[in-house]
C-alpha positions in Angstrom: 89.9 125.9 88.5 92.9 128.1 90.2 95.8 126.3 92.0 94.8 128.1 95.3 91.1 126.6 95.2 92.5 123.2 94.1 95.1 123.2 97.1 92.1 124.2 99.4 89.7 121.5 98.0 92.2 118.5 98.0 93.6 119.4 101.2 90.3 119.1 102.8 89.5 115.9 100.7 92.6 114.3 102.3 92.1 115.6 105.8 88.8 113.3 105.6 90.7 110.2 104.6 90.7 107.6 107.5 94.4 105.8 108.3 92.7 102.6 106.8 91.5 104.1 103.6 94.7 106.3 103.2 96.9 102.8 103.5 94.4 100.8 101.1 94.5 103.5 98.5 98.5 104.0 98.5 98.7 100.4 98.2 96.3 100.5 94.9 98.4 103.3 93.7 101.4 101.3 93.9 99.6 98.5 92.1 98.8 100.9 89.2 102.3 101.8 88.9 103.0 98.3 87.8 101.0 98.9 84.7 103.4 101.7 83.4 106.4 100.9 81.0 109.0 102.5 83.5 110.6 99.1 85.1 113.7 99.2 82.6 115.2 102.3 84.3 117.8 102.2 87.1 117.4 105.4 89.1 114.0 106.3 90.6 113.6 109.4 92.8 110.9 108.7 95.6 109.2 111.1 97.8 108.7 110.5 101.4 105.4 111.4 102.7 104.4 114.0 105.0 102.3 112.0 107.5 100.4 114.9 109.0 99.3 116.3 105.5 98.1 112.5 104.5 100.1 112.4 101.4 100.3 109.0 99.5 102.2 106.2 101.6 105.2 105.6 99.3 106.5 102.5 101.3 104.6 100.1 98.8 106.1 101.7 96.1 109.8 101.6 97.8 108.9 97.8 98.2 108.4 97.3 94.5 111.4 99.2 93.7 113.6 97.4 96.1 112.0 94.0 94.8 113.1 95.0 91.4 116.4 95.8 92.7 116.5 99.5 91.6 118.5 102.3 92.9 116.1 104.7 95.0 116.8 108.2 95.2 115.5 110.4 98.0 115.4 114.2 98.5 116.4 116.5 101.1 115.8 120.4 101.2 118.9 122.1 100.9 117.7 125.7 100.6 115.0 127.7 98.8 113.7 126.1 95.8 116.4 123.6 96.1 116.5 119.7 97.0 119.7 117.7 97.0 119.4 113.8 96.3 120.6 110.9 98.0 120.9 107.2 97.0 118.9 105.2 99.7 120.9 102.7 101.2 120.6 100.1 104.5 122.5 102.7 106.4 120.4 105.8 105.3 119.2 107.4 108.5 116.4 109.8 108.3 115.1 113.0 110.4 112.0 114.8 110.3 112.4 118.3 108.6 110.6 121.1 109.9 107.6 120.6 107.3 107.5 116.8 108.7 109.3 115.4 105.6 111.4 112.3 106.4 114.8 113.4 105.0 118.1 111.6 104.9 120.9 113.1 107.3 123.6 112.5 104.6 124.6 109.6 102.1 126.0 109.1 98.7 124.7 112.4 96.8 123.1 111.7 93.2 123.1 114.4 90.4 119.5 115.0 89.2 120.8 114.1 85.4 121.4 110.7 86.6 117.7 110.0 87.6 115.5 108.2 85.2 112.1 108.4 86.9 110.7 110.8 89.6 107.6 109.9 91.6 106.1 113.3 92.3 104.2 114.4 95.2 100.9 116.7 94.4 97.7 117.8 95.7 95.8 118.1 92.4 96.4 117.5 88.7 94.6 118.1 85.7 94.0 116.2 82.2 96.9 117.8 80.6 99.3 116.8 83.0 99.7 120.0 85.0 99.9 119.7 88.7 99.6 121.4 92.0 101.8 121.3 95.1 102.1 123.3 98.0 103.3 126.2 95.8 107.1 126.3 97.2 108.5 125.5 93.8 110.8 122.8 95.1 109.8 119.9 92.3 109.5 122.5 89.5 113.2 123.6 90.1 114.2 120.1 90.6 112.6 118.8 87.7 113.9 121.5 85.4 117.5 120.1 86.3 116.7 116.9 85.3 117.3 115.3 81.9 114.5 116.1 79.3 113.8 112.3 79.0 113.1 112.0 82.8 109.7 110.4 83.3 107.7 112.3 85.8 104.9 110.4 87.5 102.4 112.0 89.9 100.8 110.1 92.8 97.1 111.2 93.6 94.2 109.8 95.6 92.1 111.8 93.5 91.0 111.7 89.9 92.1 114.5 87.4 90.7 117.8 87.3 89.5 119.3 83.9 91.9 122.1 83.8 94.1 123.9 86.2 93.6 127.7 85.0 96.8 129.5 86.1 99.5 127.3 84.8 103.0 129.2 84.6 105.7 128.8 82.2 108.1 127.4 85.0 105.5 124.7 86.0 106.8 121.3 84.7 104.0 119.0 83.6 103.6 115.3 84.4 104.2 112.2 81.9 101.9 110.1 83.9 99.6 110.2 87.2 98.6 107.3 88.9 95.3 107.2 91.1 93.8 104.1 92.9 91.9 103.3 89.8 93.3 105.0 86.8 96.7 105.5 85.1 96.7 108.9 83.3 99.2 109.4 80.3 99.9 112.9 79.1 101.3 112.4 75.5 104.0 109.9 76.4 104.3 106.8 74.2 
């Protein structure tokens, strides 16, 4: 299926989620992440959800990371196709961006090369680990700046599509994707 059709389909599906279902499914996704062999790392990049787009609520993932005393990195859009990354601390202050993304006002910058695990927002993904975002390219650009061994983990309310047919060479595939019921692995040992 084409990315445009998947964006429309999954945006509609997300739109039908009640607040209670969104909350319970987000917690189920966080619990599925506990099955992954990723908890030995130190630096975890976590997106903060766009509430009006009904993205996965990552607060339960944040609680897990904080409970395991991990360094949590949060993004901020700093230009076209560009994200900057900041260490989340007790004093981090946030402001909603024009897109509705909670972003840090400032903080301790962290280089993309230092990050071990990236939790990736998405609208859809396929059985090969390709994903569909909003089409702006922020995460593909960011992921291409990370180390080759960075683990890329998608979070999705919905199961894998068979195939995304218009994958581009700049699209960075996932290593894993967690849904409320399944953890998908895409060739990662």
